[in-house]
N, C-alpha and C positions, 0 to 999 in steps of 0.2 A: 263675525266675518272678517277676513284679512283685508287690509287696505291694499288693493291691487297696485296702486301707484308706488307704494313702498316696496311691496314684494317683488315687483318686476322692474324696479328702477335700473338695475345694472344691465338687464337685458335690453331695456328701452334705450339706454345710453349707447350700448354697443351698436344697436340698429341705427340710431341717428348718426353716430360717427361714421359708420359704413356708408350710409347714403351720402353724407357730406363729402366723403373721400372719393367715392367711385361714381356717383351719379352725374352724368352730363346735364341732366335736367336742372339741377340746382344752380348751375353756372349760366343758364340762359336768362337774359334780361327779362324782368317782369314775372319770373316764376318764383313761387314761394316753396318752402319745404313741403307744406301741405299739398300743393299741386303735384309734387314729385312722388308722393307716397300713396296716391289714390290707386284703387284697384285696377283701373284701366291703364295705368302707366306701367310700363315694363321696368322693374327694378333691376339694378345690375346683378349679374350672376353671383358676384362675390358677396352680395347681401342677402341672398335667398335664405340661407341657413339662419342668419341673425333674425330675419323677419319671422321665420317659423318658430324659433325659440321664444321670441317675444310674444307672439300671438298665442302660443301654447300656454305660456305662463299666465297671460291675461285670462284666457278661458278657464284655466284650472282654478284660479283664485276667484273668479267672478261667479262661478257656478258651484254652489254648495253641494249639489247632488253628485257632481263628479268626484268630490272629495270623499263622499260616503262610499263610492264604488271602490276606492283604493284601499279602504280599511279591511 
């Protein structure tokens, strides 16, 4: 099985950098990065595609059955 953290590292970094750049949440006192990426928190529009790419990468590498469907 592929190491998801290595396979998706670039996508993850892009997503993190986007959140840090565009999210007002991370600038609020007492808020952590984790607080700002929870599902119930609205992420900036500029980061929606980064988030989708990262989550698709994670799900693709975490689910071996999905890899079989691609073959």
